[in-house]
NUPA-528415 format. One record per residue (C-alpha): x, y, z. Coordinates in pm, 1 decimal, decimal comma, always signed. Each point is the difference from the previous one (the first is absolute). Layout:
% NUPA-528415
SITE|X|Y|Z
...
END
This chain:
% NUPA-528415
SITE|+454,0|+38,1|-2272,4
SITE|+117,6|-199,7|+298,5
SITE|+110,7|-362,2|-29,8
SITE|-141,3|-278,8|+214,0
SITE|+328,6|-17,9|+189,5
SITE|+10,3|+370,8|+82,3
SITE|-367,8|-17,0|+102,2
SITE|+76,0|-284,0|+243,4
SITE|+297,1|+195,1|+136,3
SITE|-204,7|+315,8|+56,8
SITE|-301,1|-180,5|+148,3
SITE|+218,1|-215,7|+225,4
SITE|+191,7|+306,2|+114,9
SITE|-332,1|+174,0|+67,5
SITE|-103,7|-290,2|+223,7
SITE|+334,3|-64,5|+167,5
SITE|+88,4|+327,4|+162,1
SITE|+70,2|+104,0|+354,6
SITE|-289,7|-216,5|+116,3
SITE|+225,9|-303,9|-44,4
SITE|+200,3|+100,4|+306,9
SITE|-310,5|+21,0|+218,5
SITE|-114,0|-356,1|-80,9
SITE|+206,2|-156,9|+285,0
SITE|-177,5|+241,6|+234,9
SITE|-332,1|-132,7|-132,1
SITE|+112,0|-353,0|+92,4
SITE|+48,1|+122,1|+357,3
SITE|-377,9|+41,8|+38,7
SITE|-113,3|-288,0|-219,8
SITE|+244,1|-276,1|+85,1
SITE|+170,8|-215,0|-263,4
SITE|-291,9|-210,2|-126,7
SITE|-258,7|+276,1|-2,8
SITE|+253,6|+245,8|-142,4
SITE|+65,6|-225,4|-301,3
SITE|-373,6|-50,8|-50,7
SITE|-63,3|+374,9|+5,9
SITE|+273,0|+60,4|-258,4
SITE|-160,7|-265,7|-221,0
SITE|-343,6|+154,9|+48,1
SITE|+129,4|+351,9|-60,1
SITE|+178,6|-109,0|-319,2
SITE|-304,2|-178,0|-144,0
SITE|-230,3|+291,3|+79,7
SITE|+247,5|+249,5|-149,7
SITE|+34,5|-211,6|-316,0
SITE|-375,8|-24,4|-45,4
SITE|-43,1|+374,4|+39,6
SITE|+265,7|+69,5|-264,1
SITE|-146,4|-270,5|-224,7
SITE|-343,1|+163,9|+13,8
SITE|+142,4|+337,2|-102,9
SITE|+179,0|-165,9|-293,5
SITE|-321,5|-177,3|-105,3
SITE|-228,8|+302,9|+14,9
SITE|+254,7|+218,0|-181,3
SITE|-141,0|-146,2|-322,2
SITE|-296,6|+233,0|+46,7
SITE|+224,0|+303,5|-41,3
SITE|+102,1|+131,0|-340,4
SITE|+326,4|+182,2|+36,6
SITE|+197,0|+12,6|+323,2
SITE|-126,2|-195,9|+298,8
SITE|-31,5|+186,4|+328,7
SITE|-203,3|-23,1|+316,8
SITE|-156,1|+328,1|-107,6
SITE|-119,8|-151,3|-328,7
SITE|-128,8|-314,5|+171,9
SITE|-189,4|+209,3|+253,6
SITE|-144,2|+213,2|-278,2
SITE|-174,4|-299,4|-159,0
SITE|-101,9|-167,8|+323,7
SITE|-47,3|+246,1|+287,0
SITE|+50,1|+347,9|-153,2
SITE|-128,6|+181,4|+308,3
SITE|+265,4|-169,9|+214,3
SITE|+294,4|+72,4|-229,2
SITE|+137,6|+266,6|+230,8
SITE|-13,8|-233,3|+300,0
SITE|+175,0|-282,6|-186,1
SITE|+287,2|+213,9|-122,1
SITE|+28,7|+155,0|+344,2
SITE|+46,6|-350,6|+142,6
SITE|+282,1|-72,6|-243,3
SITE|+165,0|+334,3|+69,9
SITE|-12,6|-57,8|+376,9
SITE|+151,1|-348,0|-36,6
SITE|+289,2|+114,0|-216,3
SITE|+50,8|+311,2|+209,6
SITE|+27,2|-209,0|+316,3
SITE|+247,2|-243,3|-153,3
SITE|+218,4|+279,5|-134,0
SITE|-9,4|+162,0|+344,0
SITE|+108,4|-324,2|+167,5
SITE|+295,7|-22,1|-238,1
SITE|+122,4|+346,6|+99,3
SITE|-45,0|-80,8|+368,8
SITE|+209,5|-313,0|-45,8
SITE|+259,5|+191,4|-201,7
SITE|+36,8|+250,1|+281,1
SITE|+45,2|-281,5|+253,7
SITE|+272,6|-177,2|-196,1
SITE|+236,7|+255,3|-146,2
SITE|+118,5|+170,9|+322,8
SITE|+119,8|-334,3|+136,6
SITE|+192,1|-61,3|-322,5
SITE|+188,5|+328,3|-3,0
SITE|+85,5|+17,2|+368,6
SITE|-278,0|+235,8|+111,7
SITE|+163,3|+296,3|-176,2
SITE|-341,1|+98,2|-127,6
SITE|-330,9|-3,6|+183,3
SITE|-300,1|-201,4|-115,3
SITE|-177,4|+308,5|-134,4
SITE|+308,4|+125,0|-181,3
SITE|+33,6|-336,8|-173,5
SITE|-364,2|+3,8|-108,7
SITE|+33,7|+348,1|-149,4
SITE|+326,2|-88,9|-177,3
SITE|-163,2|-304,1|-161,8
SITE|-174,8|+245,7|-233,9
SITE|+323,7|+9,8|-200,0
SITE|-61,6|-344,6|-152,3
SITE|-375,7|-32,1|+62,0
SITE|-96,4|+298,3|-217,5
SITE|+154,3|-140,0|-322,4
SITE|-166,1|-338,4|+60,3
SITE|-349,8|+146,3|+42,9
SITE|+35,7|+213,0|-312,4
SITE|-69,8|-291,4|-238,2
SITE|-351,1|-28,7|-140,9
SITE|+20,4|-370,8|-92,0
SITE|+40,4|-283,4|+248,6
SITE|+209,0|-202,6|-247,2
SITE|+265,8|+270,2|+22,2
SITE|+67,7|-126,2|+352,5
SITE|+64,0|-363,1|-95,7
SITE|+378,7|+21,0|+46,0
SITE|-45,2|+159,6|+339,0
SITE|-243,2|-278,3|+87,8
SITE|+257,0|-259,2|-104,9
SITE|+264,1|+158,5|+222,8
SITE|-259,3|+6,6|+278,9
SITE|-64,1|-372,7|-43,9
SITE|+373,6|-67,6|+24,6
SITE|+2,1|+192,7|+327,4
SITE|-296,0|-209,2|+119,0
SITE|+188,3|-318,9|-92,4
SITE|+290,3|+107,0|+221,1
SITE|-230,5|+84,8|+290,4
SITE|-165,1|-340,0|-33,3
SITE|+336,7|-175,1|+7,8
SITE|+103,2|+211,2|+299,1
SITE|-305,6|-99,6|+205,8
SITE|+24,4|-363,1|-110,2
SITE|+375,0|-19,2|+61,4
SITE|-26,6|+135,9|+353,9
SITE|-279,5|-245,6|+79,6
SITE|+207,0|-293,6|-127,6
SITE|+342,2|+82,1|+145,1
SITE|-50,3|+215,8|+309,0
SITE|-34,8|-136,5|+351,6
SITE|-374,8|+51,9|+28,6
SITE|+1,1|-51,9|+377,3
SITE|+161,4|+342,4|+32,0
SITE|-271,6|+187,0|-188,5
SITE|-320,2|-203,4|+10,7
SITE|-293,1|+84,6|+222,0
SITE|-318,4|-202,3|+40,8
SITE|-114,9|-190,1|-310,5
SITE|-360,0|-72,6|-91,2
SITE|-37,5|-296,5|-236,4
SITE|-372,5|-77,7|-5,1
SITE|-157,7|+229,7|+256,6
SITE|-52,6|+356,1|-128,8
SITE|+4,1|+307,7|+221,2
SITE|-297,2|+214,8|+105,0
SITE|-258,7|+65,8|-272,5
SITE|+74,6|+372,4|-9,5
SITE|+369,0|-70,0|-69,1
SITE|-86,6|-259,7|-266,4
SITE|-228,0|+241,2|-185,3
SITE|+252,4|+280,9|+18,8
SITE|+274,0|-230,0|-131,0
SITE|-223,8|-124,3|-280,9
SITE|-37,4|+356,3|-124,1
SITE|+379,9|+1,1|-40,4
SITE|-26,8|-315,5|-213,0
SITE|-274,1|+162,2|-209,4
SITE|+219,1|+306,1|-42,9
SITE|+295,6|-213,5|-105,7
SITE|-196,8|-155,6|-287,9
SITE|-144,3|+327,4|-125,8
SITE|+64,4|+61,4|-370,2
SITE|-337,9|+112,9|-133,2
SITE|+118,2|+360,0|-22,1
SITE|+222,3|-89,9|-296,3
SITE|-195,6|-283,1|-164,4
SITE|-181,3|+234,7|-238,7
SITE|+331,0|+145,4|-114,8
SITE|+138,2|-352,1|-47,9
SITE|-304,7|-89,1|-213,6
SITE|+37,8|+315,5|-209,9
SITE|+373,1|-36,2|-62,7
SITE|+46,9|-375,4|-52,5
SITE|+58,5|-102,9|-360,9
SITE|-217,4|-315,7|+20,2
SITE|-311,4|+42,2|+214,6
SITE|-66,7|-374,3|-15,9
SITE|+292,3|-47,0|+239,4
SITE|-124,4|+238,0|+268,7
SITE|-131,2|-283,5|+218,0
SITE|+334,3|-180,3|-22,3
SITE|+167,6|+321,2|+112,3
SITE|-237,2|+16,4|+297,9
SITE|+47,7|-367,6|+92,5
SITE|+379,4|+17,6|-27,6
SITE|+18,0|+318,4|+206,7
SITE|-235,9|-116,9|+277,3
SITE|+159,6|-346,4|+18,1
SITE|+351,6|+138,2|+16,4
SITE|-98,2|+255,0|+261,5
SITE|-181,9|-261,5|+208,1
SITE|+302,8|-229,1|+6,8
SITE|+223,9|+290,8|+92,0
SITE|-231,9|+115,0|+280,0
SITE|-15,1|-351,0|+144,3
SITE|+377,2|-50,4|-5,6
SITE|+84,4|+338,7|+151,1
SITE|-286,4|-15,5|+249,2
SITE|+97,2|-342,9|+128,0
SITE|+373,8|+70,5|+9,4
SITE|-39,7|+327,7|+186,1
SITE|-254,5|-136,1|+246,0
SITE|+196,0|-320,2|+70,5
SITE|+302,5|+209,3|+90,3
SITE|-162,4|+266,4|+216,9
SITE|-339,5|-138,5|+103,8
SITE|-183,2|+242,6|+227,0
SITE|+304,2|+232,2|-7,9
SITE|-65,6|+93,3|-363,6
SITE|-63,5|+366,8|-80,1
SITE|-200,0|+159,4|-280,2
SITE|+301,7|+5,4|-234,3
SITE|+201,5|-323,1|+20,7
SITE|+318,7|+162,0|-133,9
SITE|+18,5|+222,4|+307,9
SITE|+23,8|-311,6|+220,6
SITE|+349,1|-88,5|-121,4
SITE|+324,1|+122,9|+152,6
SITE|+59,9|+336,9|-172,1
SITE|+378,3|-42,4|+24,1
SITE|+3,2|-303,5|-232,4
SITE|+103,5|+70,1|-357,6
SITE|-286,9|-218,0|-124,5
SITE|-246,3|+213,9|+194,4
SITE|+141,5|+318,9|-142,1
SITE|-19,7|-139,2|-353,2
SITE|-354,1|-115,2|+75,7
SITE|-101,4|+346,8|+114,9
SITE|+160,3|+144,2|-313,0
SITE|-193,1|-245,1|-216,4
SITE|-320,4|+85,5|+183,3
SITE|+65,4|+370,3|-44,4
SITE|+48,1|-56,7|-373,1
SITE|-316,6|-209,8|-20,0
SITE|-206,3|+262,2|+179,2
SITE|+127,2|+276,8|-223,3
SITE|-81,1|-197,8|-314,1
SITE|-341,7|-105,5|+132,7
SITE|-118,0|+351,3|+78,2
SITE|-73,5|+95,7|-365,2
SITE|-196,8|-324,8|-48,9
SITE|-245,4|+131,3|+259,5
SITE|+20,5|+363,7|-99,8
SITE|-88,6|-78,3|-362,8
SITE|-352,3|-144,9|+58,1
SITE|-70,5|+247,7|+281,0
SITE|+61,5|+288,4|-238,1
SITE|-223,4|-157,6|-266,2
SITE|-283,0|-50,5|+247,8
SITE|+22,6|+360,6|+118,2
SITE|-19,3|+117,2|-360,7
SITE|-303,5|-223,5|-52,5
SITE|-166,3|+154,3|+304,0
SITE|+65,0|+352,0|-126,4
SITE|-137,2|-93,9|-343,0
SITE|-313,5|-151,6|+155,7
SITE|-65,5|+311,8|+208,2
SITE|+52,1|+226,3|-301,5
SITE|-236,5|-214,9|-208,4
SITE|-272,0|+10,0|+265,2
SITE|+34,4|+375,9|+45,3
SITE|-24,0|+56,4|-376,2
SITE|-311,1|-217,1|-18,5
SITE|-163,6|+203,8|+275,9
SITE|+84,8|+325,6|-173,9
SITE|-149,3|-128,4|-324,3
SITE|-306,1|-138,7|+176,9
SITE|+77,4|-355,7|-109,3
SITE|-113,9|-306,3|+187,8
SITE|+151,9|-269,9|-220,2
SITE|+258,5|-239,5|+146,1
SITE|+372,7|+34,1|-46,2
SITE|-11,7|-216,5|-312,8
SITE|-230,8|+33,4|-294,2
SITE|-95,3|-367,2|+18,4
SITE|-285,5|-108,5|+227,7
SITE|+136,6|-174,2|+307,0
SITE|-218,3|-209,1|+227,7
SITE|+24,3|-291,7|+236,1
SITE|-35,6|-274,2|-257,6
SITE|+323,7|-161,8|-108,2
SITE|-129,6|-76,7|-348,8
SITE|-76,3|+366,7|-67,8
SITE|+350,6|+127,4|+78,4
SITE|+174,1|+77,0|-327,5
SITE|+358,7|+66,4|-87,6
SITE|+76,4|+362,4|+67,0
SITE|+283,5|+235,6|-77,0
SITE|+106,7|+227,4|+283,4
SITE|+301,1|+227,3|-26,8
SITE|+115,8|+215,0|+288,7
SITE|+219,4|+288,3|-117,8
SITE|+314,8|+72,3|+197,2
SITE|+158,4|+320,1|-125,4
SITE|+364,2|+80,2|+62,8
SITE|-85,9|+292,1|+227,2
SITE|-231,2|-212,6|+213,2
SITE|+254,0|-283,7|+3,6
SITE|+260,3|+235,4|+143,8
SITE|-241,1|+160,8|+246,7
SITE|-133,0|-331,9|+134,4
SITE|+353,4|-140,0|+24,6
SITE|+130,3|+296,8|+197,8
SITE|-296,4|+25,3|+238,5
SITE|-25,0|-374,4|+60,4
SITE|+372,7|-37,4|+61,0
SITE|-2,8|+295,6|+240,1
SITE|-286,6|-140,2|+207,7
SITE|+156,4|-347,9|+23,3
SITE|+332,4|+142,6|+110,3
SITE|-153,5|+228,7|+261,4
SITE|-183,9|-294,9|+155,3
SITE|+308,8|-222,4|-15,4
SITE|+184,4|+253,0|+214,7
SITE|-249,1|-52,9|+284,7
SITE|-105,8|-368,5|-28,9
SITE|+238,2|-249,4|+162,5
SITE|-182,0|-336,9|+35,4
SITE|+75,8|-215,3|-305,1
SITE|-213,3|-298,9|+103,9
SITE|-297,0|+221,8|+96,9
SITE|+0,0|+161,0|-343,8
SITE|+11,4|-343,2|-166,0
SITE|-282,0|-133,7|+214,8
SITE|-231,8|+297,8|-54,8
SITE|+66,8|+17,4|-374,1
SITE|-48,4|-374,5|-30,9
SITE|-324,1|+15,7|+195,9
SITE|-151,4|+280,4|-207,2
SITE|+147,1|+75,4|-341,7
SITE|+130,9|-348,8|-73,4
SITE|-329,3|-175,2|+73,5
SITE|-187,4|+255,4|-209,7
SITE|+207,3|-28,8|-315,6
SITE|+91,4|-370,1|+35,2
SITE|-337,2|-146,7|+96,6
SITE|-293,1|+242,3|+17,3
SITE|+38,9|+190,3|-328,2
SITE|+97,5|-297,1|-223,0
SITE|-285,6|-199,4|+150,7
SITE|-248,6|+275,1|-83,1
SITE|+131,3|+23,3|-356,5
SITE|-20,1|-376,3|-45,2
SITE|-353,6|-13,8|+138,0
SITE|-109,0|+255,2|-258,9
SITE|+202,2|-105,7|-304,7
SITE|+83,2|-372,2|+11,4
SITE|-216,7|-227,5|-209,4
SITE|-104,5|-303,6|+202,1
SITE|-203,0|+1,1|+324,5
SITE|+272,0|-208,0|+169,6
SITE|+267,9|+258,4|-81,6
SITE|-221,9|+286,8|+112,6
SITE|-82,5|-160,7|+332,4
SITE|+366,4|-85,0|+59,2
SITE|+78,9|+365,3|-66,1
SITE|-268,1|+107,0|+245,5
SITE|+148,6|-239,2|+256,8
SITE|+339,1|+168,7|-49,5
SITE|-158,9|+338,9|+71,3
SITE|-172,7|-126,9|+313,3
SITE|+324,2|-162,4|+113,5
SITE|+192,2|+324,6|-54,8
SITE|-256,5|+204,9|+189,0
SITE|+10,0|-234,4|+299,1
SITE|+380,8|-2,6|+1,6
SITE|+15,3|+380,7|-19,1
SITE|-239,4|+59,3|+289,3
SITE|+156,9|-262,1|+224,7
SITE|+359,6|+96,0|-82,6
SITE|-50,8|+374,3|+51,3
SITE|-161,8|-61,8|+337,4
SITE|+272,0|-242,9|+105,3
SITE|+285,2|+221,9|-118,7
SITE|-122,4|+309,7|+180,1
SITE|-73,2|-198,4|+313,7
SITE|+331,3|-185,8|-10,5
END
């Protein structure tokens, strides 16, 4: 079982990944005041989505999963829900490899090409993605958080001690940029707060489930403070000159910049398995769902996925036990195929901020807002809680549509 401390470490590390370094770029479109407000809004919405999942997990006997929650609420949409989670985690993992390929060549003097570096990363990535349990990665997550602490100090230190007149472009304090840029940047903020892909694993592994909400609050609060500090420091130094990855704005010849890139490389490598883990689980859930449906058709059955009667009334939803088998052979097969596909795409995709924006606009809004809201609407007890959950779903849908349109247009 995982302790409360290790759960906070893993959930915080899930939230604070490579998206942290794109937050200053989000300030470029939003301006200082609106940028802070959007971080606050994104953090509250992310917390509420995670809180709903923790609350409705009481309806599951055995291990909590999005698959199990879908099975007792919207069984016909189970495949779609797990597909959404898989796409989100897949996109994040892809962005990490893209970033890894951008950073390492500049650290080693361009002796290796970007694609060679990405392929060689398999040497340490493969052992990390071989673990079945998320808690096995807690020490890697701790090292990743130390790397994040250094990157935060690097951005903050440069903003405090550098001559900002040499690097700063135009600053927006109150007035935001064009609406399309604001929406695209907000999807980066949504992406940065995404942690729903691992919340079910956190719930299953924690030794005291009564502390799950404290884990969520501590992780979201810590991440929100970190995003605000790094976002403000990076934007105040570079203004409109900021790029998608703030670390790449600093003089590459400085020793602090080289250490920062090394820390970022380490963080990315240790974050990859935190995304790969839930993506692999969701793919297995999808395979299991398809097999179950095919078997039911062969047997001429029309009953739902679960033996209990599921309908739209919250009071009629009972606690259910749903286990999704994951054999060793399938575990290996899914791991190999998934890793191969991600790496092949990473060799051709080069825009770090575009990946973040598109993933934030689609997968992040689905698993952070839309899905938890639907679960809460079906399973929470009071009308007020159900309508708040429905509002979260509506909010997520509006954000997804607007952000996708703005990102592709921008």
